[in-house]
Biopython code that builds the backbone (N, CA, C, O; Angstrom):
import numpy as np
from Bio.PDB.StructureBuilder import StructureBuilder

atoms = [
    (1, "UNK", "N", (24.471, -23.126, -7.919)),
    (1, "UNK", "CA", (23.199, -22.484, -8.249)),
    (1, "UNK", "C", (23.448, -21.095, -8.823)),
    (1, "UNK", "O", (22.837, -20.718, -9.823)),
    (2, "UNK", "N", (24.345, -20.328, -8.192)),
    (2, "UNK", "CA", (24.591, -18.962, -8.660)),
    (2, "UNK", "C", (25.222, -18.937, -10.047)),
    (2, "UNK", "O", (25.058, -17.963, -10.781)),
    (3, "UNK", "N", (25.939, -19.994, -10.414)),
    (3, "UNK", "CA", (26.542, -20.025, -11.753)),
    (3, "UNK", "C", (25.480, -20.088, -12.835)),
    (3, "UNK", "O", (25.700, -19.600, -13.943)),
    (4, "UNK", "N", (24.332, -20.680, -12.536)),
    (4, "UNK", "CA", (23.261, -20.798, -13.528)),
    (4, "UNK", "C", (22.440, -19.515, -13.637)),
    (4, "UNK", "O", (21.801, -19.270, -14.659)),
    (5, "UNK", "N", (22.458, -18.702, -12.590)),
    (5, "UNK", "CA", (21.690, -17.452, -12.600)),
    (5, "UNK", "C", (22.585, -16.349, -13.166)),
    (5, "UNK", "O", (23.736, -16.200, -12.756)),
    (6, "UNK", "N", (22.049, -15.588, -14.099)),
    (6, "UNK", "CA", (22.849, -14.511, -14.673)),
    (6, "UNK", "C", (23.066, -13.414, -13.636)),
    (6, "UNK", "O", (22.307, -13.291, -12.675)),
    (7, "UNK", "N", (24.108, -12.626, -13.844)),
    (7, "UNK", "CA", (24.426, -11.542, -12.913)),
    (7, "UNK", "C", (23.275, -10.554, -12.803)),
    (7, "UNK", "O", (23.021, -10.000, -11.733)),
    (8, "UNK", "N", (22.581, -10.338, -13.914)),
    (8, "UNK", "CA", (21.458, -9.391, -13.909)),
    (8, "UNK", "C", (20.398, -9.818, -12.914)),
    (8, "UNK", "O", (19.898, -8.994, -12.150)),
    (9, "UNK", "N", (20.047, -11.105, -12.914)),
    (9, "UNK", "CA", (19.016, -11.592, -11.997)),
    (9, "UNK", "C", (19.510, -11.575, -10.557)),
    (9, "UNK", "O", (18.737, -11.281, -9.645)),
    (10, "UNK", "N", (20.790, -11.887, -10.339)),
    (10, "UNK", "CA", (21.346, -11.867, -8.984)),
    (10, "UNK", "C", (21.281, -10.457, -8.411)),
    (10, "UNK", "O", (20.903, -10.271, -7.254)),
    (11, "UNK", "N", (21.647, -9.466, -9.216)),
    (11, "UNK", "CA", (21.597, -8.072, -8.769)),
    (11, "UNK", "C", (20.156, -7.657, -8.514)),
    (11, "UNK", "O", (19.872, -6.971, -7.531)),
    (12, "UNK", "N", (19.243, -8.067, -9.393)),
    (12, "UNK", "CA", (17.832, -7.724, -9.231)),
    (12, "UNK", "C", (17.270, -8.298, -7.936)),
    (12, "UNK", "O", (16.520, -7.624, -7.231)),
    (13, "UNK", "N", (17.630, -9.539, -7.623)),
    (13, "UNK", "CA", (17.156, -10.167, -6.386)),
    (13, "UNK", "C", (17.698, -9.430, -5.169)),
    (13, "UNK", "O", (16.957, -9.184, -4.217)),
    (14, "UNK", "N", (18.977, -9.077, -5.186)),
    (14, "UNK", "CA", (19.582, -8.361, -4.061)),
    (14, "UNK", "C", (18.912, -7.006, -3.868)),
    (14, "UNK", "O", (18.616, -6.617, -2.738)),
    (15, "UNK", "N", (18.671, -6.287, -4.959)),
    (15, "UNK", "CA", (18.019, -4.975, -4.872)),
    (15, "UNK", "C", (16.599, -5.119, -4.331)),
    (15, "UNK", "O", (16.166, -4.313, -3.508)),
    (16, "UNK", "N", (15.875, -6.138, -4.786)),
    (16, "UNK", "CA", (14.504, -6.351, -4.317)),
    (16, "UNK", "C", (14.482, -6.681, -2.831)),
    (16, "UNK", "O", (13.659, -6.143, -2.091)),
    (17, "UNK", "N", (15.375, -7.558, -2.388)),
    (17, "UNK", "CA", (15.433, -7.903, -0.966)),
    (17, "UNK", "C", (15.807, -6.687, -0.124)),
    (17, "UNK", "O", (15.247, -6.484, 0.953)),
    (18, "UNK", "N", (16.753, -5.873, -0.609)),
    (18, "UNK", "CA", (17.158, -4.670, 0.112)),
    (18, "UNK", "C", (15.979, -3.691, 0.218)),
    (18, "UNK", "O", (15.788, -3.068, 1.262)),
    (19, "UNK", "N", (15.200, -3.556, -0.843)),
    (19, "UNK", "CA", (14.033, -2.673, -0.817)),
    (19, "UNK", "C", (13.014, -3.159, 0.207)),
    (19, "UNK", "O", (12.408, -2.350, 0.909)),
    (20, "UNK", "N", (12.821, -4.472, 0.298)),
    (20, "UNK", "CA", (11.888, -5.025, 1.289)),
    (20, "UNK", "C", (12.384, -4.730, 2.697)),
    (20, "UNK", "O", (11.598, -4.333, 3.557)),
    (21, "UNK", "N", (13.669, -4.918, 2.942)),
    (21, "UNK", "CA", (14.245, -4.647, 4.270)),
    (21, "UNK", "C", (14.050, -3.183, 4.644)),
    (21, "UNK", "O", (13.658, -2.882, 5.771)),
    (22, "UNK", "N", (14.317, -2.273, 3.718)),
    (22, "UNK", "CA", (14.156, -0.843, 3.988)),
    (22, "UNK", "C", (12.690, -0.508, 4.240)),
    (22, "UNK", "O", (12.386, 0.270, 5.145)),
    (23, "UNK", "N", (11.776, -1.083, 3.456)),
    (23, "UNK", "CA", (10.347, -0.804, 3.631)),
    (23, "UNK", "C", (9.862, -1.287, 4.990)),
    (23, "UNK", "O", (9.121, -0.574, 5.667)),
    (24, "UNK", "N", (10.270, -2.489, 5.401)),
    (24, "UNK", "CA", (9.850, -3.020, 6.703)),
    (24, "UNK", "C", (10.448, -2.185, 7.828)),
    (24, "UNK", "O", (9.767, -1.890, 8.810)),
    (25, "UNK", "N", (11.714, -1.804, 7.695)),
    (25, "UNK", "CA", (12.343, -0.972, 8.719)),
    (25, "UNK", "C", (11.638, 0.378, 8.821)),
    (25, "UNK", "O", (11.471, 0.907, 9.920)),
    (26, "UNK", "N", (11.227, 0.937, 7.688)),
    (26, "UNK", "CA", (10.530, 2.224, 7.680)),
    (26, "UNK", "C", (9.170, 2.100, 8.357)),
    (26, "UNK", "O", (8.755, 3.008, 9.077)),
    (27, "UNK", "N", (8.471, 0.991, 8.138)),
    (27, "UNK", "CA", (7.160, 0.795, 8.761)),
    (27, "UNK", "C", (7.282, 0.596, 10.268)),
    (27, "UNK", "O", (6.381, 0.969, 11.020)),
    (28, "UNK", "N", (8.395, 0.010, 10.710)),
    (28, "UNK", "CA", (8.594, -0.266, 12.127)),
    (28, "UNK", "C", (9.476, 0.782, 12.805)),
    (28, "UNK", "O", (9.978, 0.563, 13.908)),
    (29, "UNK", "N", (9.660, 1.918, 12.138)),
    (29, "UNK", "CA", (10.535, 2.974, 12.644)),
    (29, "UNK", "C", (9.980, 3.520, 13.961)),
    (29, "UNK", "O", (8.793, 3.835, 14.041)),
    (30, "UNK", "N", (10.824, 3.637, 15.000)),
    (30, "UNK", "CA", (10.339, 4.187, 16.275)),
    (30, "UNK", "C", (9.927, 5.654, 16.135)),
    (30, "UNK", "O", (10.592, 6.431, 15.449)),
    (31, "UNK", "N", (8.855, 6.014, 16.774)),
    (31, "UNK", "CA", (8.303, 7.365, 16.638)),
    (31, "UNK", "C", (9.288, 8.430, 17.122)),
    (31, "UNK", "O", (9.335, 9.525, 16.561)),
    (32, "UNK", "N", (10.078, 8.120, 18.160)),
    (32, "UNK", "CA", (10.998, 9.131, 18.685)),
    (32, "UNK", "C", (12.170, 9.405, 17.742)),
    (32, "UNK", "O", (12.914, 10.364, 17.945)),
    (33, "UNK", "N", (12.340, 8.576, 16.721)),
    (33, "UNK", "CA", (13.413, 8.790, 15.750)),
    (33, "UNK", "C", (12.932, 9.615, 14.553)),
    (33, "UNK", "O", (13.729, 9.985, 13.690)),
    (34, "UNK", "N", (11.648, 9.898, 14.503)),
    (34, "UNK", "CA", (11.091, 10.644, 13.384)),
    (34, "UNK", "C", (9.801, 9.996, 12.937)),
    (34, "UNK", "O", (9.404, 8.970, 13.490)),
    (35, "UNK", "N", (9.135, 10.570, 11.946)),
    (35, "UNK", "CA", (7.840, 10.034, 11.510)),
    (35, "UNK", "C", (7.977, 8.659, 10.874)),
    (35, "UNK", "O", (8.973, 8.364, 10.214)),
    (36, "UNK", "N", (6.963, 7.819, 11.081)),
    (36, "UNK", "CA", (6.933, 6.504, 10.453)),
    (36, "UNK", "C", (6.463, 6.651, 9.008)),
    (36, "UNK", "O", (5.785, 7.617, 8.658)),
    (37, "UNK", "N", (6.834, 5.681, 8.178)),
    (37, "UNK", "CA", (6.426, 5.619, 6.767)),
    (37, "UNK", "C", (6.870, 6.837, 5.961)),
    (37, "UNK", "O", (6.272, 7.143, 4.929)),
    (38, "UNK", "N", (7.905, 7.531, 6.415)),
    (38, "UNK", "CA", (8.369, 8.719, 5.692)),
    (38, "UNK", "C", (8.886, 8.350, 4.301)),
    (38, "UNK", "O", (8.617, 9.057, 3.331)),
    (39, "UNK", "N", (9.625, 7.246, 4.203)),
    (39, "UNK", "CA", (10.158, 6.849, 2.896)),
    (39, "UNK", "C", (9.047, 6.410, 1.953)),
    (39, "UNK", "O", (9.071, 6.738, 0.767)),
    (40, "UNK", "N", (8.073, 5.670, 2.476)),
    (40, "UNK", "CA", (6.959, 5.193, 1.646)),
    (40, "UNK", "C", (6.169, 6.392, 1.110)),
    (40, "UNK", "O", (5.802, 6.426, -0.065)),
    (41, "UNK", "N", (5.914, 7.368, 1.976)),
    (41, "UNK", "CA", (5.163, 8.557, 1.545)),
    (41, "UNK", "C", (5.963, 9.361, 0.530)),
    (41, "UNK", "O", (5.393, 9.892, -0.424)),
    (42, "UNK", "N", (7.277, 9.458, 0.721)),
    (42, "UNK", "CA", (8.116, 10.191, -0.230)),
    (42, "UNK", "C", (8.095, 9.505, -1.598)),
    (42, "UNK", "O", (8.008, 10.170, -2.630)),
    (43, "UNK", "N", (8.175, 8.175, -1.598)),
    (43, "UNK", "CA", (8.107, 7.448, -2.869)),
    (43, "UNK", "C", (6.733, 7.607, -3.508)),
    (43, "UNK", "O", (6.623, 7.710, -4.729)),
    (44, "UNK", "N", (5.681, 7.627, -2.686)),
    (44, "UNK", "CA", (4.331, 7.821, -3.197)),
    (44, "UNK", "C", (4.165, 9.185, -3.844)),
    (44, "UNK", "O", (3.430, 9.329, -4.821)),
    (45, "UNK", "N", (4.850, 10.190, -3.299)),
    (45, "UNK", "CA", (4.760, 11.537, -3.862)),
    (45, "UNK", "C", (5.468, 11.633, -5.213)),
    (45, "UNK", "O", (5.111, 12.465, -6.047)),
    (46, "UNK", "N", (6.464, 10.787, -5.426)),
    (46, "UNK", "CA", (7.191, 10.818, -6.697)),
    (46, "UNK", "C", (6.378, 10.212, -7.832)),
    (46, "UNK", "O", (6.542, 10.593, -8.991)),
    (47, "UNK", "N", (5.507, 9.275, -7.500)),
    (47, "UNK", "CA", (4.757, 8.556, -8.542)),
    (47, "UNK", "C", (3.563, 9.358, -9.014)),
    (47, "UNK", "O", (2.821, 8.907, -9.887)),
]
sb = StructureBuilder()
sb.init_structure("model")
sb.init_model(0)
sb.init_chain("A")
sb.init_seg("    ")
for serial, (resi, resn, name, xyz) in enumerate(atoms, 1):
    if name == "N":
        sb.init_residue(resn, " ", resi, " ")
    sb.init_atom(name, np.array(xyz, "f"), 0.0, 1.0, " ", f" {name:<3s}", serial, name[0])
structure = sb.get_structure()
């Protein structure tokens, strides 16, 4: 299957999945470790 998918798409899928993992981890971040949704808010400020 991976032979049929170009490297560009494979990298794009990995980056997208990694972004989802980071976003979910940020939303579920424990309060005692720092503010929740800090990464999402920082990205929102850039846009």
